[in-house]
C-alpha positions, 0 to 999 in steps of 0.5 A: 487453498494455499499451495506452495510456488517456487520463489525468484528470491526465497522461499515462499507461499502463493495463494492464486485465485483462479483469474483469466489473466496470469500473475504479472511477473515481478520487475527485476530492475525494480530496487526496494522501498528503505526501511524505517532505519533508512528512511530519513537518509533516502529522503534527504538524498532523493533527487525527486520533488516531494511537496505537502497539500491540503485537499480538500475532502468535504464540507469543511474538512480536509487533509493534507497530503505528502505528493511525490512526483516522477521524473518521467515525460508522460503522465504517470498514474497515481498511488495513494500511499495509506499510513500505517497506525503510527501516521504518516511518519517519514518511513511512509514519505520515503516509500511515496519517494520511492514509488515516484522513483518507479514512475508513480505518482505517489500520494500519502494523506495524512489521516490524523490531519486534525488530530494535533499529533505531537511532532506531526506532520514530519514525525508524529509520536507514536503512541498518539498516532496510534491512539488517534488511528484506533478512534478513526471512523472508516466512513471518513477514512474512505472518503478522503481517499475517494476524495484524494485520489480525485485530486490527484488524478486532475494533476495535470502530471496525472494520468486518470487512473489509481492504485492504493497501497498501504501497510499494517493498518493501512494494509486493511484500509486498502483491501477495504477500499477495493470493497468500497470504491469501483472506480479504483484500479489496483490494490496492493495489500501488506500485512493488513487484515482482509474483509469478512468474506461476505462483502468481498462482491463489490471487489472490482479491482486486482488485489495483491496481498503480501504477508510475512509467513510469521504473521499468524494473526493477519494470515488467519484472514486470507483463507476465507477471503482467497475461498470467496475471491476465487469463487466470484471469479476475482483477482485476489493474489497473496503471497507469504514470505517464509520467516518474515514477520509483520511489518517486514516492509518497515524493519527491513533490519529484524529476524536475521536477514528474513525480513530484508529478504521479504521486502527485496521479494515483495516490492518487485511484485508492488511494482509490476502489479501497478504497471500491469493493472494501472500502466507504466 
């Protein structure tokens, strides 16, 4: 069931699962990730250390990943950043940088590492990346995510906790990873389709879903997942932002300011979710 609630920043609809703890309040001190049009500028201006690494993900298999370290004295929770269907773009790297600014050790794996995409790794060509992502094997993707998470949590600067956030294709992957990974600490889904309700029984991580209200294709998957998660007493909190469309965090200059308003409201929810369930 979807019921309206009041937003701190703009009209929205929220779906709150019947859970034992209240939903975390959004962190009003958090900024927000840049849009795609500002990503390169944000990356070049960042004071944080980012670097490429290669992670072994199985016999004869590895992925490259972009790692950004937060500036803090204590060990940081890990957040895996799952790219869109366009691959590991400068925008995704800027999202990882913002997560590091908010105190997390952010790691963005490139699931197209072996696909020879023109422009990769710095700026993959969109059409080639889209075709390659559509051909990926889901089992391989989640095996690689788990391997990258283990590698990241073993870094000296990391705490032994990890969450996942993804966008569009990556949003669906993030929810699916909650189905597959019992050690996952928290998941945030940006406008990604939900798994089939019959598959949600294995979910143990709390899931936050952030959606543009004008995204009927993805949003049709929310009520069945919500009903199943409520019935199984699992933590799922979907929020729909009025007037925003699919991809609102990336396309912040779209839809006459509605996408930007949604981005400004959704990012503090993201930060608070991870701080609540992974630690500060």
